[in-house]
C-alpha positions in Angstrom: 0.0 0.0 0.0 2.9 2.4 0.7 4.4 1.9 -2.8 1.1 3.1 -4.4 0.8 6.0 -2.0 -2.5 4.8 -0.8 -3.8 6.3 2.5 -3.9 3.6 5.1 -5.1 3.1 8.6 -5.5 0.3 11.1 -8.9 -0.7 9.6 -7.3 -1.2 6.1 -4.4 -3.1 7.5 -6.7 -5.3 9.5 -8.8 -6.0 6.4 -5.6 -6.8 4.4 -4.5 -9.2 7.1 -7.9 -10.9 7.2 -7.9 -11.2 3.4 -4.4 -12.7 3.4 -5.5 -15.2 6.1 -8.6 -16.1 4.1 -6.5 -16.8 1.0 -3.9 -19.1 2.7 -1.2 -16.5 2.8 -0.3 -17.0 6.5 3.4 -16.2 6.0 2.4 -12.8 4.6 0.1 -12.2 7.6 3.1 -12.8 10.0 5.3 -10.6 7.8 2.8 -7.7 7.7 2.2 -8.0 11.5 5.9 -7.6 12.2 6.1 -4.7 9.9 3.2 -3.0 11.6 4.8 -3.5 15.0 8.1 -2.1 13.8 6.5 1.0 12.2 4.7 1.7 15.5 2.2 4.0 13.8 -0.9 2.4 15.1 -2.2 0.9 18.4 -2.8 -2.6 17.2 -6.2 -3.9 18.3 -7.5 -7.2 19.5 -9.2 -8.0 16.1 -5.8 -7.8 14.3 -4.1 -9.9 16.9 -6.9 -12.5 16.5 -6.2 -12.7 12.8 -2.5 -13.0 13.4 -3.0 -15.8 16.0 -5.1 -17.6 13.4 -2.2 -17.5 11.0 0.2 -18.6 13.7 -1.9 -21.6 14.5 -1.9 -22.7 10.9 1.8 -22.3 10.6 2.6 -23.5 14.1 4.6 -20.3 14.6 5.6 -20.6 18.2 7.9 -17.6 18.1 5.1 -15.2 17.1 2.6 -16.8 19.4 5.1 -16.3 22.3 5.6 -12.7 21.2 1.9 -12.0 21.3 1.5 -13.8 24.6 4.2 -11.4 26.0 2.3 -8.4 24.6 -0.9 -9.6 26.3 0.9 -10.0 29.6 2.5 -6.6 29.3 -1.0 -5.0 28.6 -0.1 -4.0 25.0 -3.0 -5.9 23.5 -6.4 -4.3 24.3 -8.3 -6.9 26.2 -11.8 -6.8 24.9 -14.7 -9.0 23.8 -12.8 -10.5 20.9 -10.2 -12.1 23.2 -12.7 -12.9 25.8 -12.3 -9.9 28.2 
C-alpha cells in the first residue's frame, strides 16, 4: 500500500491481514504483522491480533505466538470481547 501512496489506517491493515488469512497466505500475515509493530504507527487492536493468531496456529509459529503472549501479559494488547475480556 505504501508503494502506491494509498492512504492507510489500522482498519485497512486489519482488512488486508484478514484477506491474506482467508487466502492461505499466513506467511504474509506474519510478515505484515511484524512490519506494523516495527513501524509503531498504530495501536494494534484485538481483532488484528486474533487474525495473526489464526495464521500462527496454521503455521505453528511458536515464536510469534510467544511474542503475542508477552504483549498480552504486558498489557499491550487491548483486552476486549474478541479475546474474551
